[in-house]
Chimera marker file (.cmm) of the C-alpha trace (Angstrom):
<marker_set name="trace">
<marker id="1" x="141.708" y="176.646" z="70.861" r="1" g="1" b="0" radius="0.5"/>
<marker id="2" x="138.688" y="178.282" z="72.515" r="1" g="1" b="0" radius="0.5"/>
<marker id="3" x="136.613" y="175.136" z="72.206" r="1" g="1" b="0" radius="0.5"/>
<marker id="4" x="139.392" y="173.107" z="73.822" r="1" g="1" b="0" radius="0.5"/>
<marker id="5" x="139.574" y="175.547" z="76.738" r="1" g="1" b="0" radius="0.5"/>
<marker id="6" x="135.807" y="175.517" z="77.324" r="1" g="1" b="0" radius="0.5"/>
<marker id="7" x="135.733" y="171.740" z="77.027" r="1" g="1" b="0" radius="0.5"/>
<marker id="8" x="138.603" y="171.461" z="79.520" r="1" g="1" b="0" radius="0.5"/>
<marker id="9" x="136.834" y="173.646" z="82.077" r="1" g="1" b="0" radius="0.5"/>
<marker id="10" x="133.587" y="171.696" z="81.730" r="1" g="1" b="0" radius="0.5"/>
<marker id="11" x="135.454" y="168.390" z="82.017" r="1" g="1" b="0" radius="0.5"/>
<marker id="12" x="137.221" y="169.492" z="85.198" r="1" g="1" b="0" radius="0.5"/>
<marker id="13" x="133.926" y="170.588" z="86.751" r="1" g="1" b="0" radius="0.5"/>
<marker id="14" x="132.198" y="167.303" z="85.958" r="1" g="1" b="0" radius="0.5"/>
<marker id="15" x="135.138" y="165.228" z="87.201" r="1" g="1" b="0" radius="0.5"/>
<marker id="16" x="135.045" y="167.221" z="90.435" r="1" g="1" b="0" radius="0.5"/>
<marker id="17" x="131.364" y="166.381" z="90.835" r="1" g="1" b="0" radius="0.5"/>
<marker id="18" x="131.973" y="162.692" z="90.218" r="1" g="1" b="0" radius="0.5"/>
<marker id="19" x="134.735" y="162.165" z="92.763" r="1" g="1" b="0" radius="0.5"/>
<marker id="20" x="133.470" y="160.994" z="96.111" r="1" g="1" b="0" radius="0.5"/>
<marker id="21" x="136.408" y="162.419" z="98.007" r="1" g="1" b="0" radius="0.5"/>
<marker id="22" x="135.316" y="165.988" z="97.311" r="1" g="1" b="0" radius="0.5"/>
<marker id="23" x="134.100" y="167.621" z="100.498" r="1" g="1" b="0" radius="0.5"/>
<marker id="24" x="131.904" y="170.671" z="100.047" r="1" g="1" b="0" radius="0.5"/>
<marker id="25" x="130.281" y="171.089" z="103.416" r="1" g="1" b="0" radius="0.5"/>
<marker id="26" x="130.287" y="173.862" z="105.953" r="1" g="1" b="0" radius="0.5"/>
<marker id="27" x="130.694" y="173.007" z="109.618" r="1" g="1" b="0" radius="0.5"/>
<marker id="28" x="126.939" y="172.922" z="110.239" r="1" g="1" b="0" radius="0.5"/>
<marker id="29" x="126.319" y="170.604" z="107.286" r="1" g="1" b="0" radius="0.5"/>
<marker id="30" x="129.175" y="168.369" z="108.405" r="1" g="1" b="0" radius="0.5"/>
<marker id="31" x="127.686" y="167.941" z="111.886" r="1" g="1" b="0" radius="0.5"/>
<marker id="32" x="124.261" y="167.238" z="110.404" r="1" g="1" b="0" radius="0.5"/>
<marker id="33" x="125.737" y="164.693" z="108.010" r="1" g="1" b="0" radius="0.5"/>
<marker id="34" x="127.564" y="162.933" z="110.854" r="1" g="1" b="0" radius="0.5"/>
<marker id="35" x="124.266" y="162.501" z="112.669" r="1" g="1" b="0" radius="0.5"/>
<marker id="36" x="122.485" y="161.152" z="109.582" r="1" g="1" b="0" radius="0.5"/>
<marker id="37" x="124.902" y="158.335" z="108.797" r="1" g="1" b="0" radius="0.5"/>
<marker id="38" x="127.093" y="157.565" z="105.813" r="1" g="1" b="0" radius="0.5"/>
<marker id="39" x="124.449" y="157.062" z="103.088" r="1" g="1" b="0" radius="0.5"/>
<marker id="40" x="122.480" y="160.273" z="103.658" r="1" g="1" b="0" radius="0.5"/>
<marker id="41" x="125.719" y="162.187" z="104.302" r="1" g="1" b="0" radius="0.5"/>
<marker id="42" x="127.004" y="161.157" z="100.867" r="1" g="1" b="0" radius="0.5"/>
<marker id="43" x="123.743" y="162.313" z="99.276" r="1" g="1" b="0" radius="0.5"/>
<marker id="44" x="123.893" y="165.598" z="101.172" r="1" g="1" b="0" radius="0.5"/>
<marker id="45" x="127.426" y="166.191" z="99.911" r="1" g="1" b="0" radius="0.5"/>
<marker id="46" x="126.401" y="165.497" z="96.300" r="1" g="1" b="0" radius="0.5"/>
<marker id="47" x="123.449" y="167.863" z="96.678" r="1" g="1" b="0" radius="0.5"/>
<marker id="48" x="125.732" y="170.620" z="97.939" r="1" g="1" b="0" radius="0.5"/>
<marker id="49" x="128.049" y="170.108" z="94.968" r="1" g="1" b="0" radius="0.5"/>
<marker id="50" x="125.092" y="170.162" z="92.578" r="1" g="1" b="0" radius="0.5"/>
<marker id="51" x="123.832" y="173.440" z="94.033" r="1" g="1" b="0" radius="0.5"/>
<marker id="52" x="127.353" y="174.882" z="93.878" r="1" g="1" b="0" radius="0.5"/>
<marker id="53" x="127.757" y="173.998" z="90.191" r="1" g="1" b="0" radius="0.5"/>
<marker id="54" x="124.795" y="176.058" z="88.933" r="1" g="1" b="0" radius="0.5"/>
<marker id="55" x="126.019" y="179.525" z="90.032" r="1" g="1" b="0" radius="0.5"/>
<marker id="56" x="129.549" y="178.695" z="88.870" r="1" g="1" b="0" radius="0.5"/>
<marker id="57" x="128.236" y="177.686" z="85.449" r="1" g="1" b="0" radius="0.5"/>
<marker id="58" x="126.222" y="180.910" z="85.198" r="1" g="1" b="0" radius="0.5"/>
<marker id="59" x="129.212" y="183.053" z="86.208" r="1" g="1" b="0" radius="0.5"/>
<marker id="60" x="131.415" y="181.215" z="83.711" r="1" g="1" b="0" radius="0.5"/>
<marker id="61" x="128.880" y="181.827" z="80.930" r="1" g="1" b="0" radius="0.5"/>
<marker id="62" x="128.571" y="185.542" z="81.764" r="1" g="1" b="0" radius="0.5"/>
<marker id="63" x="132.348" y="185.915" z="82.021" r="1" g="1" b="0" radius="0.5"/>
<marker id="64" x="132.864" y="184.212" z="78.665" r="1" g="1" b="0" radius="0.5"/>
<marker id="65" x="130.264" y="186.441" z="76.981" r="1" g="1" b="0" radius="0.5"/>
<marker id="66" x="131.863" y="189.542" z="78.545" r="1" g="1" b="0" radius="0.5"/>
<marker id="67" x="135.343" y="188.463" z="77.453" r="1" g="1" b="0" radius="0.5"/>
<marker id="68" x="134.155" y="187.805" z="73.892" r="1" g="1" b="0" radius="0.5"/>
<marker id="69" x="132.396" y="191.180" z="73.705" r="1" g="1" b="0" radius="0.5"/>
<marker id="70" x="135.465" y="193.012" z="75.054" r="1" g="1" b="0" radius="0.5"/>
<marker id="71" x="137.649" y="191.225" z="72.539" r="1" g="1" b="0" radius="0.5"/>
<marker id="72" x="135.382" y="192.438" z="69.708" r="1" g="1" b="0" radius="0.5"/>
<marker id="73" x="135.424" y="196.017" z="71.063" r="1" g="1" b="0" radius="0.5"/>
<marker id="74" x="139.223" y="196.026" z="71.352" r="1" g="1" b="0" radius="0.5"/>
<marker id="75" x="139.502" y="194.638" z="67.825" r="1" g="1" b="0" radius="0.5"/>
<marker id="76" x="137.187" y="197.302" z="66.388" r="1" g="1" b="0" radius="0.5"/>
<marker id="77" x="139.081" y="200.100" z="68.190" r="1" g="1" b="0" radius="0.5"/>
<marker id="78" x="142.447" y="199.137" z="66.717" r="1" g="1" b="0" radius="0.5"/>
<link id1="1" id2="2" r="1" g="1" b="0" radius="0.2"/>
<link id1="2" id2="3" r="1" g="1" b="0" radius="0.2"/>
<link id1="3" id2="4" r="1" g="1" b="0" radius="0.2"/>
<link id1="4" id2="5" r="1" g="1" b="0" radius="0.2"/>
<link id1="5" id2="6" r="1" g="1" b="0" radius="0.2"/>
<link id1="6" id2="7" r="1" g="1" b="0" radius="0.2"/>
<link id1="7" id2="8" r="1" g="1" b="0" radius="0.2"/>
<link id1="8" id2="9" r="1" g="1" b="0" radius="0.2"/>
<link id1="9" id2="10" r="1" g="1" b="0" radius="0.2"/>
<link id1="10" id2="11" r="1" g="1" b="0" radius="0.2"/>
<link id1="11" id2="12" r="1" g="1" b="0" radius="0.2"/>
<link id1="12" id2="13" r="1" g="1" b="0" radius="0.2"/>
<link id1="13" id2="14" r="1" g="1" b="0" radius="0.2"/>
<link id1="14" id2="15" r="1" g="1" b="0" radius="0.2"/>
<link id1="15" id2="16" r="1" g="1" b="0" radius="0.2"/>
<link id1="16" id2="17" r="1" g="1" b="0" radius="0.2"/>
<link id1="17" id2="18" r="1" g="1" b="0" radius="0.2"/>
<link id1="18" id2="19" r="1" g="1" b="0" radius="0.2"/>
<link id1="19" id2="20" r="1" g="1" b="0" radius="0.2"/>
<link id1="20" id2="21" r="1" g="1" b="0" radius="0.2"/>
<link id1="21" id2="22" r="1" g="1" b="0" radius="0.2"/>
<link id1="22" id2="23" r="1" g="1" b="0" radius="0.2"/>
<link id1="23" id2="24" r="1" g="1" b="0" radius="0.2"/>
<link id1="24" id2="25" r="1" g="1" b="0" radius="0.2"/>
<link id1="25" id2="26" r="1" g="1" b="0" radius="0.2"/>
<link id1="26" id2="27" r="1" g="1" b="0" radius="0.2"/>
<link id1="27" id2="28" r="1" g="1" b="0" radius="0.2"/>
<link id1="28" id2="29" r="1" g="1" b="0" radius="0.2"/>
<link id1="29" id2="30" r="1" g="1" b="0" radius="0.2"/>
<link id1="30" id2="31" r="1" g="1" b="0" radius="0.2"/>
<link id1="31" id2="32" r="1" g="1" b="0" radius="0.2"/>
<link id1="32" id2="33" r="1" g="1" b="0" radius="0.2"/>
<link id1="33" id2="34" r="1" g="1" b="0" radius="0.2"/>
<link id1="34" id2="35" r="1" g="1" b="0" radius="0.2"/>
<link id1="35" id2="36" r="1" g="1" b="0" radius="0.2"/>
<link id1="36" id2="37" r="1" g="1" b="0" radius="0.2"/>
<link id1="37" id2="38" r="1" g="1" b="0" radius="0.2"/>
<link id1="38" id2="39" r="1" g="1" b="0" radius="0.2"/>
<link id1="39" id2="40" r="1" g="1" b="0" radius="0.2"/>
<link id1="40" id2="41" r="1" g="1" b="0" radius="0.2"/>
<link id1="41" id2="42" r="1" g="1" b="0" radius="0.2"/>
<link id1="42" id2="43" r="1" g="1" b="0" radius="0.2"/>
<link id1="43" id2="44" r="1" g="1" b="0" radius="0.2"/>
<link id1="44" id2="45" r="1" g="1" b="0" radius="0.2"/>
<link id1="45" id2="46" r="1" g="1" b="0" radius="0.2"/>
<link id1="46" id2="47" r="1" g="1" b="0" radius="0.2"/>
<link id1="47" id2="48" r="1" g="1" b="0" radius="0.2"/>
<link id1="48" id2="49" r="1" g="1" b="0" radius="0.2"/>
<link id1="49" id2="50" r="1" g="1" b="0" radius="0.2"/>
<link id1="50" id2="51" r="1" g="1" b="0" radius="0.2"/>
<link id1="51" id2="52" r="1" g="1" b="0" radius="0.2"/>
<link id1="52" id2="53" r="1" g="1" b="0" radius="0.2"/>
<link id1="53" id2="54" r="1" g="1" b="0" radius="0.2"/>
<link id1="54" id2="55" r="1" g="1" b="0" radius="0.2"/>
<link id1="55" id2="56" r="1" g="1" b="0" radius="0.2"/>
<link id1="56" id2="57" r="1" g="1" b="0" radius="0.2"/>
<link id1="57" id2="58" r="1" g="1" b="0" radius="0.2"/>
<link id1="58" id2="59" r="1" g="1" b="0" radius="0.2"/>
<link id1="59" id2="60" r="1" g="1" b="0" radius="0.2"/>
<link id1="60" id2="61" r="1" g="1" b="0" radius="0.2"/>
<link id1="61" id2="62" r="1" g="1" b="0" radius="0.2"/>
<link id1="62" id2="63" r="1" g="1" b="0" radius="0.2"/>
<link id1="63" id2="64" r="1" g="1" b="0" radius="0.2"/>
<link id1="64" id2="65" r="1" g="1" b="0" radius="0.2"/>
<link id1="65" id2="66" r="1" g="1" b="0" radius="0.2"/>
<link id1="66" id2="67" r="1" g="1" b="0" radius="0.2"/>
<link id1="67" id2="68" r="1" g="1" b="0" radius="0.2"/>
<link id1="68" id2="69" r="1" g="1" b="0" radius="0.2"/>
<link id1="69" id2="70" r="1" g="1" b="0" radius="0.2"/>
<link id1="70" id2="71" r="1" g="1" b="0" radius="0.2"/>
<link id1="71" id2="72" r="1" g="1" b="0" radius="0.2"/>
<link id1="72" id2="73" r="1" g="1" b="0" radius="0.2"/>
<link id1="73" id2="74" r="1" g="1" b="0" radius="0.2"/>
<link id1="74" id2="75" r="1" g="1" b="0" radius="0.2"/>
<link id1="75" id2="76" r="1" g="1" b="0" radius="0.2"/>
<link id1="76" id2="77" r="1" g="1" b="0" radius="0.2"/>
<link id1="77" id2="78" r="1" g="1" b="0" radius="0.2"/>
</marker_set>
């Protein structure tokens, strides 16, 4: 069950990165992308998504480790 949940989360994150319709730009980045043209704007958007994925993956890993440790502590207390 745990493996299925982790696999599902990872799959959703990768699918989000693959879709071109995902917009992950602030207003300043959007204006810059409009000035660059469509090709560079698409690359800028993918770069923003790539940079966004790393901290989310780290937080997910830390949260999972914390949850697992708390589960062990609760199990040993009861």
